[in-house]
C-alpha positions as CSV (number, residue, x, y, z in Angstrom):
1,M,157.8,-19.1,42.1
2,T,154.9,-21.5,40.7
3,G,154.0,-22.1,37.3
4,L,151.6,-23.8,35.5
5,V,153.3,-27.0,34.0
6,L,151.2,-28.7,31.3
7,S,151.6,-32.4,30.6
8,A,151.7,-33.7,26.9
9,T,148.2,-35.2,27.7
10,C,146.8,-31.8,28.8
11,L,148.4,-30.1,25.8
12,A,146.7,-32.4,23.4
13,V,143.5,-31.9,25.2
14,L,143.8,-28.0,25.1
15,V,145.3,-27.9,21.6
16,P,144.1,-30.7,19.5
17,A,146.6,-31.9,16.8
18,A,146.3,-30.2,13.3
19,P,144.3,-32.5,11.1
20,A,146.1,-34.5,8.7
21,P,146.5,-32.7,5.1
22,A,143.5,-33.4,2.8
23,Q,144.5,-35.8,0.0
24,L,144.5,-33.7,-3.0
25,P,143.2,-34.7,-6.3
26,T,146.3,-36.1,-8.5
27,Q,144.3,-36.4,-11.8
28,R,145.7,-33.7,-14.2
29,N,142.0,-32.7,-15.4
30,V,140.8,-31.9,-11.7
31,T,141.9,-29.0,-9.9
32,V,143.0,-28.9,-6.1
33,G,139.2,-28.1,-5.1
34,G,137.9,-31.2,-7.2
35,I,136.6,-29.1,-10.3
36,T,136.8,-31.1,-13.4
37,L,138.8,-29.4,-16.0
38,S,136.4,-30.7,-18.7
39,S,137.9,-28.6,-21.7
40,P,141.5,-27.8,-22.8
41,W,140.6,-24.3,-22.4
42,R,139.4,-24.8,-18.7
43,A,142.8,-26.7,-18.2
44,A,144.7,-23.8,-19.7
45,V,142.7,-21.0,-17.6
46,Y,143.4,-22.9,-14.5
47,A,147.0,-23.3,-15.4
48,H,147.4,-19.5,-15.9
49,A,145.7,-18.9,-12.4
50,R,148.0,-21.3,-10.8
51,E,151.0,-19.9,-12.2
52,K,150.3,-16.2,-12.6
53,L,147.5,-15.0,-10.3
54,L,149.4,-15.5,-7.1
55,H,148.0,-13.6,-4.1
56,P,147.1,-14.4,-0.5
57,A,143.9,-12.7,-0.8
58,W,142.9,-12.4,-4.4
59,G,144.8,-15.3,-6.0
60,W,143.5,-18.6,-7.5
61,R,142.5,-20.4,-4.3
62,H,140.0,-17.1,-3.9
63,S,138.9,-17.8,-7.5
64,E,138.4,-21.6,-6.8
65,R,136.3,-21.0,-3.5
66,D,134.2,-18.5,-5.6
67,F,133.5,-21.0,-8.3
68,L,132.4,-23.6,-5.9
69,L,130.6,-21.2,-3.7
70,A,128.8,-19.7,-6.7
71,R,127.8,-23.1,-8.0
72,Q,126.4,-24.3,-4.7
73,I,124.3,-21.0,-4.7
74,A,122.9,-21.8,-8.2
75,R,122.0,-25.3,-7.0
76,E,120.1,-24.2,-3.9
77,E,118.3,-21.5,-5.9
78,G,117.5,-23.7,-8.7
79,L,119.5,-21.8,-11.4
80,A,120.6,-23.2,-14.6
81,I,123.9,-21.5,-14.8
82,D,126.4,-21.8,-17.9
83,E,129.4,-23.2,-16.2
84,D,131.6,-22.2,-18.9
85,I,130.8,-18.7,-18.4
86,L,130.9,-19.0,-14.5
87,F,134.2,-20.7,-14.7
88,A,136.0,-18.2,-16.8
89,A,134.6,-15.2,-14.7
90,A,135.3,-17.1,-11.4
91,F,139.1,-17.6,-12.3
92,L,139.6,-14.4,-13.8
93,H,137.9,-11.8,-12.0
94,D,140.4,-10.5,-9.8
95,S,143.3,-10.7,-12.2
96,G,143.7,-7.0,-12.4
97,A,144.3,-6.7,-8.9
98,I,147.2,-8.6,-8.7
99,P,150.6,-7.5,-9.8
100,P,152.2,-7.2,-12.4
101,F,148.7,-7.2,-14.1
102,A,147.1,-4.3,-12.0
103,K,146.9,-1.0,-13.6
104,E,146.9,2.1,-11.7
105,G,143.8,4.2,-11.9
106,V,141.8,1.3,-13.2
107,D,139.4,-0.3,-11.3
108,H,140.7,-3.9,-10.8
109,A,137.1,-5.5,-12.2
110,V,137.3,-3.5,-15.2
111,R,141.2,-4.1,-15.6
112,S,140.2,-8.0,-15.1
113,A,137.9,-8.0,-17.8
114,E,140.4,-6.0,-20.2
115,L,142.9,-9.0,-19.5
116,A,140.3,-11.8,-19.9
117,E,139.4,-11.1,-23.4
118,P,142.7,-11.9,-25.1
119,L,143.5,-14.8,-22.6
120,L,140.1,-16.5,-23.3
121,R,140.5,-16.0,-27.0
122,K,144.1,-17.4,-27.0
123,V,142.9,-20.6,-25.0
124,G,140.1,-21.5,-27.3
125,F,137.2,-20.2,-25.0
126,P,133.7,-20.0,-26.9
127,M,133.9,-16.2,-27.5
128,A,130.2,-15.9,-28.1
129,K,130.0,-16.1,-24.3
130,F,132.6,-13.6,-23.6
131,P,129.8,-10.7,-23.1
132,A,128.6,-12.6,-20.1
133,V,131.8,-13.2,-18.6
134,K,132.7,-9.4,-18.8
135,A,129.4,-8.7,-17.1
136,A,130.1,-11.3,-14.2
137,I,133.5,-10.0,-13.7
138,T,132.6,-6.3,-14.0
139,G,129.7,-6.7,-11.3
140,H,131.4,-9.1,-8.9
141,M,132.1,-7.0,-6.0
142,Y,129.8,-6.8,-3.3
143,D,129.5,-3.1,-3.0
144,Q,128.6,-3.0,-6.9
145,K,125.2,-4.0,-8.4
146,A,125.3,-7.5,-9.7
147,G,125.0,-8.1,-13.7
148,A,121.5,-9.3,-14.5
149,S,122.5,-12.9,-15.6
150,D,122.1,-15.7,-13.3
151,E,126.1,-16.4,-13.6
152,A,126.8,-12.8,-12.7
153,V,124.4,-13.0,-9.4
154,V,125.9,-16.2,-8.1
155,L,129.4,-14.7,-8.7
156,H,128.5,-11.6,-6.9
157,D,127.3,-13.4,-3.9
158,A,129.8,-15.9,-3.9
159,D,132.6,-13.2,-3.9
160,A,130.8,-11.4,-0.8
161,L,130.7,-14.9,1.3
162,D,134.3,-15.1,0.9
163,F,134.8,-12.0,2.6
164,L,133.0,-13.6,5.7
165,G,133.8,-16.1,8.3
166,A,137.1,-17.4,9.1
167,T,138.2,-17.3,5.6
168,G,137.2,-13.7,5.5
169,I,139.2,-12.8,8.7
170,A,142.4,-14.7,7.1
171,R,142.1,-13.1,4.0
172,R,142.2,-9.5,5.7
173,L,144.9,-10.6,7.8
174,A,146.9,-11.6,5.0
175,V,146.9,-8.2,3.2
176,T,147.7,-6.2,6.3
177,G,151.3,-5.7,6.0
178,D,151.0,-1.9,5.7
179,A,148.4,-1.2,8.1
180,R,149.1,1.2,10.6
181,D,147.8,-0.7,13.6
182,M,145.6,-3.9,14.4
183,D,142.6,-1.7,15.3
184,S,142.4,-0.4,11.9
185,V,142.4,-3.9,10.6
186,F,139.5,-5.1,12.4
187,E,137.5,-1.7,12.0
188,R,137.6,-3.0,8.2
189,L,136.4,-6.4,9.0
190,Q,133.8,-4.9,11.3
191,L,132.4,-2.7,8.4
192,V,132.6,-5.8,6.1
193,Y,130.6,-7.9,8.8
194,R,128.0,-5.2,8.9
195,D,127.8,-4.2,5.2
196,I,127.7,-7.2,3.4
197,P,124.6,-9.3,4.3
198,G,122.4,-6.5,3.2
199,R,123.9,-6.6,-0.3
200,L,123.5,-10.4,-0.8
201,V,121.0,-11.0,-3.7
202,T,120.1,-14.8,-3.4
203,S,118.2,-16.5,-0.6
204,A,120.9,-19.1,-0.7
205,A,123.8,-16.7,0.1
206,K,121.9,-15.1,2.8
207,R,121.4,-18.5,4.3
208,M,125.2,-19.4,4.0
209,A,126.3,-16.2,5.5
210,I,124.5,-16.8,9.0
211,P,127.3,-19.4,10.2
212,R,130.0,-17.3,9.0
213,L,128.7,-14.1,10.6
214,V,128.3,-16.1,13.7
215,A,131.7,-17.2,13.8
216,M,133.1,-13.5,13.1
217,Q,130.9,-12.3,15.9
218,A,132.5,-15.0,18.2
219,F,135.9,-13.8,16.9
220,F,135.3,-10.2,17.5
221,E,134.0,-10.8,21.2
222,Q,136.7,-12.9,21.9
223,L,139.2,-10.1,20.5
224,K,137.6,-7.5,22.8
225,R,138.0,-9.8,25.8
226,E,141.8,-10.1,25.2
227,T,142.6,-6.5,24.0
228,P,142.4,-3.2,26.4
229,P,140.2,-0.4,24.8
230,L,141.5,2.3,23.4
231,A,141.8,5.4,25.6
232,P,141.3,8.8,24.5
233,L,144.7,10.5,24.5
C-alpha cells in the first residue's frame, strides 16, 4: 500500500502555523478590544458583562464586536452618536437571551431592556439617556425595525453584520449542540446569508457586508464540494 507522506516542511506550507495570540491591553481601564472605559459606570457594565454574560454566540465578546462595528458604521456614515448610549446598549442588548437572565415567553430584546434599567441605575449611568438605550436594545435584531435614533440604527446594522462572515458561521456552529443534523445548521446559515443584506439600513454596513458575504459563499461552495447531496428517501 502506498501512502502520502508529508514532511514537516510540506505540512508547514499546507497548514500554516497559527498566529501568535494578540497582545491584549493590560490597562484596567481598557477592554479586550481596546475600548476605553472612560467612566466608572462603563467599567461596571463591562465587568458585569465579563462576569455574567457568558455565551459563545450572545456573550460579551459579541457585544464588544457590536460596539466596535457600530462605531465604525457611525464614523463612515458621518453620524455624531452618543457613545454612552451605544456602549450601554451594545453590552447589554443580549443579556435577556443568556441563562439565568432569560425569561420564558419574553422576547430576549424586551427582557434585555428590562434587565438593563436597574443595572444602569445602580452603576451610575446618566438615566436621562436610558430611553434611547432601551430603544436601541429593543430594535437591535436584523428582522426588526431599528429605532429612530442614530445609536439604534448603527447597533441594528452592527448586530446584523456579526451574523455574517466567518464570525457568523462560528457563532452559528457554537450554538448547534441540539441540532438534528449538519444540514439544518447550514440551512439556517444560508437563510441569514440571503435575508440580512436587504435589511441593512446604512450604506456603510452594506459595504462592510460584502466581504463577509463573499467569505460565506466560498464556505458554502466548499462545503457542497465535500458533502454528498441529500437523496430522496
